[in-house]
C-alpha positions as CSV (number, residue, x, y, z in Angstrom):
1,M,-53.4,-101.0,-84.0
2,T,-51.1,-101.0,-81.0
3,N,-52.6,-99.8,-77.7
4,R,-50.5,-97.0,-76.2
5,I,-49.8,-97.4,-72.5
6,L,-51.1,-94.5,-70.4
7,P,-48.4,-92.4,-68.9
8,I,-47.4,-92.9,-65.2
9,T,-48.9,-90.4,-62.8
10,V,-46.1,-88.3,-61.4
11,K,-46.7,-85.9,-58.5
12,K,-44.4,-82.9,-58.3
13,Q,-44.2,-81.1,-55.0
14,L,-44.2,-77.4,-54.7
15,L,-41.0,-77.7,-52.6
16,H,-38.0,-76.4,-54.5
17,F,-34.3,-76.3,-53.4
18,T,-32.8,-73.1,-54.9
19,P,-29.3,-71.6,-54.6
20,D,-28.8,-69.4,-51.5
21,D,-25.9,-66.9,-51.9
22,S,-25.9,-66.2,-48.2
23,R,-24.3,-69.6,-47.4
24,V,-20.6,-68.9,-47.3
25,V,-17.4,-70.6,-46.2
26,A,-14.1,-68.9,-45.4
27,R,-11.2,-70.0,-47.7
28,F,-7.5,-69.3,-47.7
29,F,-6.7,-66.6,-50.1
30,T,-3.3,-65.6,-51.5
31,P,-2.0,-63.5,-54.4
32,G,0.5,-66.3,-55.0
33,N,3.3,-63.7,-55.4
34,L,6.0,-63.7,-52.6
35,K,6.7,-60.0,-53.0
36,R,3.0,-59.0,-52.6
37,I,2.7,-61.3,-49.6
38,E,5.7,-59.7,-47.9
39,S,4.3,-56.2,-48.7
40,I,1.0,-57.0,-46.9
41,F,3.0,-58.2,-43.8
42,D,5.1,-55.0,-43.9
43,R,2.1,-52.7,-44.1
44,I,0.4,-54.2,-41.1
45,L,3.7,-54.4,-39.2
46,I,4.1,-50.6,-39.2
47,L,0.6,-49.9,-37.9
48,P,0.4,-48.8,-34.3
49,N,-1.0,-51.4,-31.9
50,D,-4.2,-49.3,-31.3
51,E,-4.8,-49.2,-35.0
52,V,-4.3,-52.9,-35.4
53,K,-6.8,-53.5,-32.6
54,R,-9.3,-51.1,-34.1
55,I,-9.2,-52.6,-37.7
56,L,-9.3,-56.1,-36.2
57,G,-12.3,-55.2,-34.1
58,I,-14.2,-53.8,-37.1
59,T,-13.3,-57.0,-39.1
60,L,-14.4,-59.4,-36.3
61,K,-17.7,-57.5,-35.8
62,S,-18.4,-57.7,-39.5
63,F,-17.7,-61.5,-39.9
64,S,-18.1,-63.2,-36.5
65,K,-21.8,-63.8,-37.1
66,R,-21.2,-65.3,-40.5
67,H,-18.7,-68.0,-39.2
68,R,-18.6,-70.1,-36.0
69,N,-15.0,-69.3,-35.1
70,I,-13.6,-66.5,-37.3
71,K,-10.6,-66.0,-35.0
72,R,-9.5,-69.6,-35.5
73,I,-9.9,-69.2,-39.3
74,F,-7.8,-66.0,-39.3
75,K,-5.1,-67.7,-37.1
76,D,-4.9,-70.8,-39.3
77,N,-4.6,-68.7,-42.4
78,F,-1.8,-66.7,-40.8
79,D,0.0,-69.9,-40.0
80,Q,-0.5,-71.1,-43.6
81,I,0.7,-68.0,-45.3
82,S,3.7,-67.5,-42.9
83,K,5.2,-70.8,-44.2
84,S,5.9,-69.1,-47.5
85,I,8.1,-66.3,-46.0
86,N,10.9,-66.1,-43.5
87,L,9.6,-64.7,-40.2
88,D,12.2,-63.1,-38.0
89,I,9.8,-61.0,-35.9
90,D,7.6,-62.0,-33.0
91,Y,4.0,-60.9,-34.0
92,S,1.4,-60.3,-31.4
93,L,-1.8,-62.3,-31.5
94,E,-3.8,-59.3,-32.8
95,Q,-1.2,-58.8,-35.6
96,K,-1.5,-62.5,-36.5
97,L,-5.2,-62.4,-36.7
98,L,-5.3,-59.2,-38.7
99,I,-2.7,-60.5,-41.2
100,G,-4.7,-63.8,-41.4
101,S,-7.8,-61.8,-42.3
102,Y,-6.1,-60.4,-45.4
103,F,-5.4,-64.0,-46.5
104,T,-9.0,-65.0,-46.1
105,M,-11.9,-64.8,-48.5
106,E,-15.5,-65.8,-48.3
107,Y,-16.9,-68.2,-50.9
108,S,-20.6,-68.6,-51.6
109,I,-20.8,-72.3,-52.0
110,E,-24.2,-72.5,-53.8
111,S,-24.6,-69.0,-55.4
112,A,-24.8,-70.5,-58.9
113,A,-26.6,-73.8,-58.5
114,L,-28.0,-76.5,-56.2
115,F,-28.7,-79.7,-58.1
116,N,-28.1,-83.4,-58.7
117,P,-29.6,-84.6,-55.4
118,S,-29.7,-88.0,-53.7
119,I,-31.7,-89.2,-50.7
120,V,-31.0,-91.8,-48.0
121,I,-32.6,-92.9,-44.8
122,H,-31.3,-91.0,-41.7
123,P,-28.9,-92.9,-39.4
124,E,-31.2,-92.0,-36.5
125,Q,-34.3,-93.4,-38.1
126,F,-35.1,-95.5,-35.1
127,E,-36.5,-92.4,-33.4
128,S,-39.3,-92.0,-36.0
129,D,-42.7,-93.7,-36.1
130,S,-43.6,-96.1,-38.9
131,N,-45.5,-93.5,-41.0
132,R,-42.7,-90.9,-41.1
133,L,-39.2,-91.6,-42.5
134,K,-36.3,-89.4,-41.5
135,V,-34.0,-88.8,-44.5
136,I,-30.9,-86.9,-45.5
137,L,-30.6,-85.3,-48.9
138,S,-27.3,-84.5,-50.6
139,F,-26.8,-81.9,-53.3
140,R,-24.1,-80.7,-55.6
141,A,-23.6,-77.0,-54.8
142,V,-21.8,-74.7,-57.2
143,G,-20.4,-71.3,-56.7
144,E,-18.0,-68.8,-58.3
145,G,-15.6,-70.4,-60.8
146,H,-18.0,-73.4,-61.1
147,I,-16.4,-75.1,-58.0
148,S,-18.6,-77.9,-56.8
149,S,-19.0,-79.1,-53.2
150,I,-21.4,-81.5,-51.4
151,V,-24.1,-80.1,-49.0
152,F,-26.9,-81.7,-47.0
153,R,-30.4,-81.2,-45.8
154,R,-32.5,-83.0,-43.3
155,G,-36.1,-84.0,-44.0
156,I,-39.1,-86.2,-43.0
157,L,-41.1,-88.2,-45.6
158,K,-44.8,-88.6,-44.8
159,N,-46.8,-91.7,-45.5
160,N,-48.2,-90.0,-48.7
161,G,-44.7,-89.4,-50.1
162,D,-44.6,-85.7,-49.2
163,L,-41.3,-84.4,-48.0
164,V,-41.0,-81.9,-45.2
165,V,-37.6,-80.3,-45.1
166,Q,-36.2,-78.9,-41.8
167,K,-34.9,-75.4,-41.7
168,K,-31.3,-75.1,-42.9
169,S,-28.5,-73.6,-40.8
170,A,-27.6,-70.0,-41.6
171,L,-23.9,-70.9,-41.0
172,V,-21.9,-73.2,-43.1
173,E,-18.6,-74.8,-42.2
174,K,-15.9,-76.7,-44.1
175,V,-13.2,-78.7,-42.3
176,D,-9.6,-79.5,-43.3
177,R,-8.5,-83.0,-43.9
178,I,-7.4,-85.1,-40.9
179,P,-3.5,-85.1,-40.9
180,N,-1.6,-88.3,-41.4
181,P,-4.4,-90.6,-42.4
182,S,-3.5,-94.3,-42.8
183,Y,-3.1,-95.9,-46.2
184,H,-3.2,-99.5,-47.3
185,K,-0.2,-100.5,-49.4
186,S,-2.2,-103.0,-51.4
187,D,-4.5,-100.3,-52.6
188,F,-1.6,-98.2,-53.7
189,I,0.1,-101.0,-55.5
190,L,-3.1,-101.7,-57.5
191,K,-3.5,-98.1,-58.5
192,L,0.2,-97.6,-59.3
193,K,0.2,-100.7,-61.5
194,E,-2.9,-99.4,-63.3
195,L,-1.1,-96.1,-63.9
196,D,2.1,-98.0,-65.0
197,S,4.1,-96.4,-62.2
198,F,4.7,-99.3,-59.8
199,D,8.0,-100.6,-61.2
200,A,9.6,-97.2,-60.8
201,L,8.5,-97.0,-57.2
202,K,9.0,-100.5,-56.0
203,K,12.0,-99.6,-53.7
204,I,9.9,-96.9,-52.1
205,M,7.0,-99.2,-51.5
206,D,9.3,-101.9,-50.1
207,N,10.1,-99.4,-47.3
208,L,6.5,-99.0,-46.2
209,L,4.4,-101.2,-43.9
210,D,1.2,-102.8,-45.1
211,E,-0.6,-99.8,-43.5
212,F,1.3,-96.5,-43.4
213,S,0.8,-92.8,-42.8
214,F,1.5,-89.8,-45.0
215,Q,4.5,-88.9,-42.9
216,E,5.9,-92.4,-43.3
217,L,5.4,-92.1,-47.1
218,K,7.3,-88.8,-47.1
219,E,10.1,-90.4,-45.1
220,A,10.3,-93.3,-47.6
221,I,10.5,-91.0,-50.5
222,E,13.2,-88.9,-48.8
223,L,15.2,-92.1,-48.0
224,F,15.0,-93.1,-51.6
225,R,16.4,-89.7,-52.7
226,K,19.2,-89.8,-50.2
227,I,20.3,-93.3,-51.3
228,K,20.3,-92.2,-54.9
229,K,22.3,-89.1,-54.0
230,S,24.9,-91.1,-52.0
231,K,25.5,-93.2,-55.0
232,N,25.8,-90.2,-57.3
233,K,22.8,-91.4,-59.3
234,K,20.4,-89.0,-60.9
235,I,16.7,-89.7,-60.6
236,S,15.2,-90.0,-64.1
237,D,12.3,-87.9,-65.2
238,K,10.2,-91.1,-65.4
239,V,10.9,-91.9,-61.7
240,E,10.3,-88.2,-60.7
241,N,6.9,-88.4,-62.5
242,A,6.1,-91.6,-60.7
243,I,6.9,-90.1,-57.3
244,E,4.7,-87.2,-58.2
245,T,1.9,-89.7,-59.0
246,L,2.5,-91.4,-55.7
247,T,2.1,-88.2,-53.8
248,W,-0.9,-87.2,-55.9
249,L,-2.5,-90.6,-55.0
250,A,-1.8,-90.1,-51.3
251,N,-3.4,-86.6,-51.3
252,A,-6.5,-88.0,-53.0
253,N,-7.1,-90.4,-50.0
254,Y,-8.0,-88.5,-46.8
255,E,-10.5,-88.1,-43.9
256,I,-12.5,-85.2,-42.7
257,K,-14.5,-84.8,-39.5
258,F,-17.2,-82.4,-38.5
259,S,-18.3,-81.7,-34.9
260,P,-21.4,-83.7,-34.0
261,D,-23.1,-80.5,-32.6
262,L,-22.9,-78.9,-36.1
263,D,-26.2,-79.2,-37.9
264,I,-25.9,-81.4,-41.0
265,S,-27.1,-78.6,-43.2
266,A,-24.1,-76.6,-42.0
267,R,-21.6,-79.3,-43.1
268,V,-20.1,-78.8,-46.5
269,I,-17.6,-81.2,-48.1
270,F,-15.5,-78.7,-50.0
271,P,-12.5,-79.6,-52.3
272,V,-9.4,-80.2,-50.2
273,S,-7.0,-82.0,-52.5
274,N,-5.4,-80.9,-55.8
275,N,-7.3,-83.7,-57.6
276,E,-10.6,-82.0,-56.8
277,I,-9.7,-78.4,-56.9
278,K,-12.5,-77.7,-59.4
279,G,-15.0,-79.7,-57.4
280,L,-16.7,-82.8,-56.2
281,E,-19.4,-83.8,-58.7
282,D,-22.6,-85.8,-58.5
283,A,-22.3,-87.8,-55.2
284,R,-24.6,-90.9,-55.3
285,F,-25.2,-91.7,-51.6
286,V,-26.5,-95.2,-50.7
287,F,-27.4,-96.8,-47.4
288,F,-25.4,-100.0,-47.6
289,K,-26.6,-103.0,-45.6
290,N,-24.2,-105.5,-44.0
291,G,-25.7,-108.8,-44.8
292,N,-23.8,-110.7,-42.2
293,G,-25.2,-108.6,-39.4
294,K,-21.8,-107.7,-38.1
295,G,-20.9,-104.0,-37.5
296,K,-22.8,-100.9,-38.3
297,H,-24.6,-100.2,-41.6
298,I,-22.6,-97.8,-43.6
299,Y,-23.2,-95.1,-46.2
300,Y,-21.2,-95.0,-49.4
301,A,-21.1,-92.4,-52.1
302,T,-19.3,-92.5,-55.4
303,Y,-18.5,-89.2,-56.9
304,T,-16.2,-87.6,-59.5
305,A,-13.3,-85.4,-58.4
306,Y,-12.4,-82.9,-61.0
307,N,-9.2,-80.7,-61.2
308,G,-10.1,-78.9,-64.4
309,F,-8.4,-81.4,-66.6
310,T,-9.0,-84.9,-65.3
311,A,-12.0,-86.7,-63.8
312,L,-11.1,-89.0,-60.9
313,P,-13.7,-91.5,-59.6
314,Q,-13.7,-91.5,-55.8
315,L,-15.5,-93.1,-52.9
316,I,-16.9,-91.6,-49.7
317,Q,-17.8,-93.7,-46.7
318,T,-19.5,-92.6,-43.4
319,T,-21.6,-94.0,-40.6
320,D,-22.8,-90.7,-39.1
321,F,-22.3,-87.9,-41.7
322,C,-19.8,-86.4,-39.3
323,H,-16.7,-88.5,-40.1
324,F,-16.0,-89.1,-43.8
325,K,-13.3,-91.2,-45.4
326,V,-12.4,-90.5,-49.0
327,S,-10.6,-93.0,-51.2
328,V,-9.6,-93.2,-54.9
329,L,-11.4,-96.0,-56.8
330,L,-9.1,-98.5,-58.4
331,G,-9.1,-100.7,-61.5
332,E,-9.7,-100.2,-65.2
333,G,-13.4,-100.5,-64.6
334,S,-13.5,-97.4,-62.3
335,K,-12.7,-95.0,-65.1
336,G,-15.5,-92.7,-66.3
337,K,-18.2,-90.9,-64.5
338,G,-21.4,-92.0,-62.8
339,M,-20.9,-95.2,-60.8
340,A,-23.7,-96.2,-58.5
341,L,-23.3,-98.9,-55.9
342,F,-25.9,-101.5,-55.0
343,P,-27.2,-101.2,-51.4
344,R,-26.0,-104.6,-50.5
345,K,-23.8,-107.5,-51.8
346,V,-25.3,-109.8,-54.4
347,N,-24.0,-113.4,-54.3
348,D,-21.3,-112.2,-51.9
349,K,-20.0,-109.6,-54.3
350,F,-20.1,-105.8,-54.3
351,V,-21.9,-104.6,-57.4
352,T,-22.0,-101.3,-59.2
353,I,-23.7,-99.7,-62.2
354,S,-21.3,-97.8,-64.5
355,R,-21.0,-96.1,-67.8
356,N,-17.5,-97.0,-68.9
357,D,-17.7,-95.7,-72.4
358,N,-19.9,-92.6,-71.8
359,E,-22.7,-94.1,-73.8
360,N,-23.9,-97.5,-72.5
361,L,-24.9,-98.9,-69.1
362,Y,-22.6,-101.5,-67.6
363,I,-22.5,-103.6,-64.4
364,M,-19.5,-104.8,-62.5
365,F,-18.8,-107.2,-59.6
366,S,-16.0,-107.1,-57.1
367,D,-14.6,-108.6,-53.9
368,N,-13.1,-105.2,-53.1
369,I,-15.4,-102.1,-53.0
370,K,-12.5,-99.9,-54.1
371,F,-11.4,-102.1,-57.1
372,W,-13.4,-102.5,-60.2
373,E,-12.7,-104.2,-63.6
374,K,-14.4,-106.3,-66.3
375,P,-17.5,-104.2,-67.0
376,I,-20.4,-106.2,-68.4
377,L,-22.8,-104.5,-70.9
378,L,-26.1,-104.1,-69.2
379,K,-28.1,-102.0,-71.6
380,P,-27.3,-99.9,-74.8
381,P,-29.5,-97.0,-75.9
382,A,-32.6,-98.4,-77.5
383,F,-35.3,-95.7,-77.7
384,Y,-35.4,-92.3,-79.3
385,W,-35.2,-90.4,-75.9
386,E,-31.8,-92.2,-75.1
387,F,-30.2,-92.5,-78.6
388,F,-27.4,-90.1,-77.6
389,Q,-26.4,-91.9,-74.3
390,I,-27.8,-93.3,-71.1
391,G,-26.7,-93.4,-67.5
392,N,-28.0,-94.2,-64.0
393,C,-29.9,-91.9,-61.7
394,G,-28.5,-93.3,-58.5
395,S,-28.2,-96.7,-56.8
396,P,-30.7,-99.5,-57.6
397,I,-33.6,-99.9,-55.1
398,E,-34.4,-103.4,-53.9
399,T,-38.1,-104.4,-54.4
400,D,-40.0,-107.7,-54.4
401,K,-40.1,-107.6,-58.2
402,G,-36.4,-106.9,-58.7
403,W,-33.7,-104.2,-58.6
404,L,-35.4,-101.0,-59.7
405,L,-32.8,-98.8,-61.5
406,L,-33.7,-95.3,-62.5
407,I,-31.9,-94.3,-65.6
408,H,-31.5,-91.1,-67.6
409,G,-31.5,-90.8,-71.4
410,V,-30.2,-88.1,-73.6
411,G,-32.3,-87.4,-76.7
412,P,-32.9,-84.7,-79.2
413,V,-31.5,-81.2,-78.5
414,R,-29.6,-82.7,-75.5
415,T,-32.8,-83.3,-73.6
416,Y,-32.4,-85.4,-70.4
417,T,-35.3,-87.5,-69.3
418,I,-35.7,-90.1,-66.5
419,S,-37.0,-93.6,-66.9
420,A,-36.5,-97.0,-65.2
421,I,-35.5,-100.6,-65.8
422,L,-35.8,-103.7,-63.6
423,L,-33.0,-106.1,-62.9
424,D,-33.2,-109.7,-61.7
425,L,-32.6,-109.9,-57.9
426,N,-30.2,-112.8,-58.0
427,D,-28.6,-112.1,-61.4
428,P,-28.7,-108.3,-61.9
429,T,-26.9,-108.7,-65.3
430,K,-30.4,-109.5,-66.6
431,V,-32.8,-106.8,-67.5
432,I,-36.2,-108.3,-66.8
433,G,-38.4,-105.2,-67.3
434,L,-38.2,-101.6,-68.6
435,L,-40.2,-98.6,-69.4
436,K,-40.3,-97.7,-73.1
437,E,-41.0,-94.1,-72.4
438,P,-39.6,-91.7,-69.8
439,F,-41.8,-90.8,-66.8
440,L,-40.0,-87.5,-65.9
441,I,-39.5,-84.9,-68.7
442,P,-38.5,-81.3,-68.2
443,D,-41.7,-79.2,-68.4
444,E,-41.9,-75.5,-69.3
445,N,-41.3,-74.5,-65.7
446,E,-38.2,-76.6,-65.4
447,R,-36.4,-76.6,-68.8
448,N,-34.7,-73.1,-68.5
449,G,-31.5,-72.7,-66.5
450,Y,-27.7,-73.1,-66.6
451,V,-28.0,-76.2,-68.8
452,P,-31.5,-76.2,-70.4
453,N,-33.7,-79.2,-70.9
454,V,-32.2,-81.4,-68.2
455,V,-33.8,-83.4,-65.4
456,Y,-31.4,-85.5,-63.4
457,S,-31.2,-87.4,-60.1
458,C,-28.4,-89.0,-58.1
459,G,-30.6,-91.3,-56.0
460,A,-34.3,-92.0,-55.0
461,I,-35.9,-93.8,-52.1
462,A,-39.0,-96.1,-51.7
463,H,-41.4,-95.4,-48.8
464,S,-45.0,-96.7,-48.3
465,N,-45.2,-98.1,-51.8
466,Q,-44.1,-94.7,-53.1
467,L,-41.0,-93.8,-55.1
468,I,-39.7,-90.4,-54.0
469,I,-37.3,-88.8,-56.5
470,P,-35.3,-85.7,-55.7
471,Y,-34.3,-84.3,-59.1
472,A,-32.4,-81.4,-60.6
473,M,-33.8,-79.0,-63.1
474,A,-31.5,-77.5,-65.8
475,D,-28.4,-77.9,-63.6
476,S,-29.7,-75.0,-61.5
477,R,-32.2,-76.0,-58.8
478,S,-33.9,-79.1,-57.5
479,G,-37.4,-80.4,-56.8
480,I,-39.2,-83.5,-55.5
481,A,-41.3,-85.9,-57.6
482,S,-43.2,-89.0,-56.4
483,L,-45.1,-91.8,-58.0
484,E,-46.8,-95.1,-57.0
485,L,-44.5,-98.1,-57.4
486,D,-47.5,-100.3,-58.4
487,D,-48.2,-97.9,-61.2
488,L,-44.6,-97.9,-62.3
489,F,-44.4,-101.7,-62.4
490,Q,-47.7,-102.0,-64.2
491,K,-46.5,-99.8,-67.0
492,M,-43.3,-101.8,-67.5
493,T,-42.7,-104.2,-70.4
494,Y,-41.3,-107.6,-69.0
495,Y,-39.0,-110.2,-70.6
C-alpha cells in the first residue's frame, strides 16, 4: 500500500481585494461621426457667455473632486476632437473647456474584476527593518467592455507572512504616452523579418538612424511615398500593408510617466495603443537583479496586449513605478501568452518560462531580453489536475534548493489549481522536484465568479521562510495565501 503524502498547510488571509467601481479615469469620448461632432460644437457656440460659464461651473463642481486636474482633461480632449474638424472661429477658454467636457467620459477601471495579481519587493525597501518587507502588488483590473488595465497597491509583509495593505487612493490617473520615444532599428528589423515585411520596407529602414524617433519614422515613410510618386510608380498593396505593419509596430513601443507625488495606487496603466485597445492582460512583474553590480536593479513585466483579435506579447520595464517603457517582444518564441522572466541571468543568459503551444511548459534562453526563439520543452501535463493544459504562475523564485516555479494546471470542468516544480539552479531545463498534487484549489467560497472554479497567480514572493502568494478567485477578486517553504520542499518528489 502506498503512503499518501499529507497535504501542505496553506494559510489564507481574511484580506481580499475586490472591485471598486468608484475608481474612475477620464477618457476621450467621441461619437465618431463628423456631422454629430460639428453639431455639438454648433450648439455650444450659440450659447450666451453667461450660460457657458454656468454650465461649465456646474460640470467642474461635479467632477473636480473625482480627478486631479479636470480642466486639463477637458482642454486636452477639446484639442483632440478639434483636429477632426475645420476650426475657423476663435473659442474662449470657457467654450473650449465646455466643449471638451462633452467629449469626455468616465471609465470605472475595476468595476467588473480585480484579479491575476503579482507581488514584488518595493524599490524603497531599504527604509524597512529586517522583519517587515515593503512590497508592491499589481493587478489586472477590468471594467465595462472587458477592457483590462494594470493597477497597483502598496503593502508590508510581516515576519509571519501576513500582508498589511496601505489605504488606496480615492483618485485614479492614467497618463498619455510620451511623444516621440526613441526606437532601435535592430529591434524593428528583427520583428519585421519575423512578420515577413522587411524586404518591402528596406528602403524606408535604410533612411533611419540606428536609433530614431517616431517623427523621423513618419518622415522616412513620407520620403518613400514622394520618391514613388515622382517616378509615377504606384505603391503595391503588399507594401502598403507592410507600411501599416511598421506604423503598428512603432505604436506598440512607447513610454509613459507618472508624477512621483502621485500615490502608486492612483497610477493605472491603461491601454494607449491600438494593439491593446481591449486591454493589458496578466502582467507578471519581477524584480530583476543585475549580476554585474552595475546600474540600478530593474523591474520587468511580461504581459499580453489584446486588440480584440490578436494577442501581442509585450514587455514593461521600470525602476521606480513612475516611468514605464513598453516594448514589443520579438522572435518566434515570444508568440503565445504567459511568459515569465527569471529574476536574474543564468549562465549569462536571460531566461523565461513560456507556453508556446498553449498546452505545455517551455523554457527559453536569450542574449536579448526582447528576442526569444528555440523553446525547450520543460514539462508536459502529467497528472489528472493538469491534463488539459499547464502554465506558470509568475517568475521562478530563487531558493537554496533550486528555482521554485509555481504552475497552474487545468483539470476536469476547467478547474484551475496551483502547484509547484523545482528547477536546477545552474541548468533550469532540468526539473529536479515537483508536487504531484496541487496545494491551492478553489474552495466553496472562491469558486463562484466571472469564470468559475479558477485560482490563478501572476507572481509570488519568499519572505522569512514563507511563500506568500497573491492569487485570483474565479477571475473576479483576489486574496492572499501563504505556506512554509520547508513544508513545500518536504512534500515534493525529487529526481
